[in-house]
N, C-alpha and C positions, 0 to 999 in steps of 0.2 A: 566893394568886393567883386571879383569876377573869376570865373572858372573858364579856361581857354582850352582849345583843342591842341593836340600835339603839333598839328601843322603850324598854327599860329605861334606856338612856342619855339618851333624851329625857325620861323620866319623873323620873329622880332628878338628872340633871345639866343639864336644860334644853338638851340637844343640844350642849353644849359638849364640848371635849376632856377626856375623863375619865381618860386614862391616867395611872396613878400615884396616883389618888385612892382614898379608902377607901369601902367599901361594906359596911353591916351587913347580914348575911343569916343568918337562923336563929341569932342569937346570937353569930355569929362575924364578925370584921372581915376583909374580903378587900381586896386591893389590885387594882384593875382593870388588866389588862395588855392588853386587847384588846376591840374592839367588832365585832360581826358585823353586816353590812348586813341590812336587812329583805328584800332581794331574794334573798338566800341561802335557798334552800329545795330539799331534795331530795325529789322527789315520784315514786313513794311513798317513805315513810321506810325505805329498805332496811336502815338500822341499828337499826330499832326496830319489827319486824313483830309482835312479841307484843302491843302495844298497837294503837291505831288507826293503820293505815299512812299515813293522809292528814292527820294532825294537823300544826298548825304547828310549826315548828322550836322547840327549847328556847330559853328566854330567858337561861340562864346555864350556863356551862360551868366546872367546877372540876378541878384535877389529880385523877386516878383514886386515887392513893395517899393522898390525904387522907381516904379512907374509913376508913383504919385508926385515925384519931384521933377520928372523930366518927361516930356511929350515924345513917346516913342510910337511909331506907327504900327498899327495892328494890321497883320497880313491875313488874318483868319476871317470867318463869317461874324457878322454883327446883327443881332436881331433885338426887336424891342416890341412890347405889348402896348406901348403908349406913344402917342404923337407928341414929340417934344421939340422945342426950338433949341437945337444944339449948335452954338456959335464957336465955343472955344474948347479947348482940351479939358479944361476944369469942368465944363458943362457935360462933356462926354463921360468923365469919371463919375459925376454925381447923377447921371441919368439912369434910366431903367433899361439901358441897353445891356444885352448879354453878349459878352464877347470873350469870356474866360472859360477854358476847359480844365476841369480839376480832376485829378487822378489820386487815388487813395489806396494804400496797401492794407488789405484786410486778411490776415493769415489765419482766422478761425471764424466759426459761425457766431461765437459770442461778440467778437469785434464787429462783425457785419451788422448784428442786431443793435449793438450800441451806436453805430454810425447811422443806421436807419432811424432810431429813435432821436438822434441829434438832429437829423434832417427834418423829421416831422415836427419837432419843437421849433426849429428855426422858421419853417414855413408858416406854421400857425402864428408865431409871434410877428412876422412880416405881414401876414394878411390882416392882422389886427391894426396895423399901422397904415393900411390902405394900399399895401403893395400886393404884387402877384395876383392880379385879377383873374388869371386863368385857372383852370383846374389844378388842384395840388398834386396830382399824380406824377410819379417819376419812377425811373428805372435805374438800377444799379447794374451796369453791363460789365462783363469781363472783357478783356482785350480781344479774345476770339469773337465773342458776340458783336463787339463794336466793329470788327472787320467785316462781318457778315452784314450788319446793318448798313455799312457804307459800300457794299458790294465791291470790296477790294479784290477778292477772288471771285471772278465772275463764273456763272454756270458754264460758259464755253470752256473754261479752263478745266472744271470738273469733268465735262464730257470728253475732253481731249485725254485726261488721265484715264477714263475708262477705255477709250479707244486704244491707248498705249498698251494696256493689259490684254485687251483682245488681240492685238497684234503679237504680243508676247506669246500668248497661247497658240496662235497660228504658227509662229516660228518654232515653238516646241514640238508641234505636231510634225511639221516638215523636217526638223532636224531628226526626230525619232525615226521617221521613215527612211531617211538617207543613212543614218547610222545602221539601221537594220539591213538595209541593202548592202552596205559595206561589210558589215560583220558576217552576214550569211555567206558571202563569197570565201570567208575564212573557215567555214564549217568543216570541210575536209581536214585542214591543217589542225583544227581543235580536236577533231575525232582521233587523228593519229597521235596527238600529244596525250589524249585521255588514255589511248591504249598503251602508251609507254609509261603510265603511272601518274600523269598530272591530274590533280583533283579538280572537281568542278569549281571549287572556290578559287583556285589560283587562275583558271581560265576566265572566270567572272570578273575578278578584281583586275586582271590584266586589261580586259577590254573596257571595263568601266574606267580605268586610270587613262587609257587612250581618249575616251570621251572627254574626261576631265581636262586633259591637256589641250584638246581641240577647243574646248569651251574657254580655257584660260587665254589662249591666244586670241580668240574672238573677243573676250572681255577687254583685253588690252587694246586691241584695234579699235573697238567701239568707244574706249575712253579717249584715245587720241582724236577720233573723229568728232567726239562730243566737245573736246576742248576747242577744236577748230570751229565748230558750230557756234559755241558761245562766244567766241572772239568775233565771229561775223554779226552776231545779234548785237553785241556792244558797239559795234562800228556803224551799224545801220540805224539803231534806235537810240534816242537820248534817255537819260535817267534809268538805264538799265545796268549801270555798272555795279550796282550793289546786289543785283537779282541774278544776272546771267553770269554767275561764278561758280566755281567748285570749291567746297570745303572738305575737310577730312571726313566727316560723317556722310556727305553725299557720295564721295569717292568709294568709301568703304561699303555703303549700301549697294551702289551700282555693281561693284565687283562681286560682293556676296550674292546678289540676285542673278548675275550671269552664271556664277559657278554652281549655285543650286539648280538653275535651269538646265545647265549642262549635265549635271548628274541625273537629273529627272529624265532628260532626253535619251540618255545612255543606258539607263537602268534595264529597260525591256530588251534592246538588242543584245546587251552583254548576258542577260539571263538566257535568251534564246540560244546563243552560241555555246554557252556553258552547258547546256542540257542537250546537246546533240548526241545521237547514239553512235558511239565509235565503231561498232561492228559494220554498220552500213558502209562506212567510208574505207575501211580496211579491205573490203572486198573490191572496191573500185579503184583503189590506188595501187 
């Protein structure tokens, strides 16, 4: 049995339904039992951080226990607590070498407790047989904890994130000052409109809408610049194709943040111009 990617299905079966069909792989004939969509991609590859964590997903998946009948090369780390004379693939499988990463889904505290008890019993049984000479301590890590242990997201990236929000705050202050200077030049006009019957709320929302429109234009311009920047990153660096991309959530969050920032920077200037005293400007106009 084998599960293949959508790319392999398009390559060997012209995109047709390949379930139940045979596929020759490394001298063995496998029966296709599933096809994985190209859209499926865990980023970063929490299940394989020993290699490049941002590689594309594998193109083929075979049952794990098939490894006992055919010698497949292991691309991950291999560690052992015992000095053994390993000459053949069978020796490798029977040795004390640790080369398997196991993942388990535990959707409740009870399931986690049951699995912890299972591990404790298994370790005790194996130690009685003379195995596992090291300390019996172990940890059950969540995917997020595993990413932190392997330093997939470095401290430099977190510092850059903090700096980006600091830069955003500076931009908010600058845009507020510019909007304030622009709106204050319109205070005489707002004073006359107030005298003619316009309410403070209408003047306030008019100028706040203007700030919102300016922010919308800036958000769209920033979005296009970001798309160009990500394209440059993908062309300059390898294995960033799955990271330097936009998705729907990212675009929505970026636009929402830009629009909220626009409203925040335009609130004070709009409030100031809406509270201008009309009598003062009627005398001067």
